[in-house]
N, C-alpha and C positions, 0 to 999 in steps of 0.2 A: 470483471465481476458480472455474473449473470444472475438471473432469478432462480436458477437451479442449485446454486451453491453459495455458501457464505464468502465473504471477503477474507482472504487469507494473507497474512503478513508475517514475516519473520525478520529477525535481526539479531545483531551481535557482532563481536569482533572477527568471528570466523566466516561470516557471510559477506559475499561480494554481491552488489546490486545486479551485476550481469548474470547471476544465477537464478533470477526469478523464473524464467521460462523452464529451465532444467529442473527446478524444484517444484514447479506446478503451483507457484503462488502468484498472487497479484503484485506484490511489492516486497523488496528486500531492502532492509536498512542496515547498512554497513557501519563500519567503525566511524565514529565522529558525528553520527546522526544525533541531533538534539531532539529532546522531548517535543519541542514546538513544531519541528519538522514532521514528526510522526502525527501529532494531533492535527495539524494542517491537512495532511494527506487524508487521514480518516474522515475529517469533516467533508472534504471535497469528494471523497469516494462514496460516502453514505448518504449524502444530502443532495437530492436531485437538483440540477440547475433549473431555474425558473425560465420558462419559455415566454418571450414577450407576446402580448396578445395582439 
């Protein structure tokens, strides 16, 4: 994800996580992904890590 474009994610039973690069997305959630896994990824991708002072 960069500053020039939004975070792009896709998911569903027909998507394979290995397809992310081919599809031009940041993350693919395949069959069996839980809502918690999606939420955890979104939080980690959207909230910048704190850098120790």
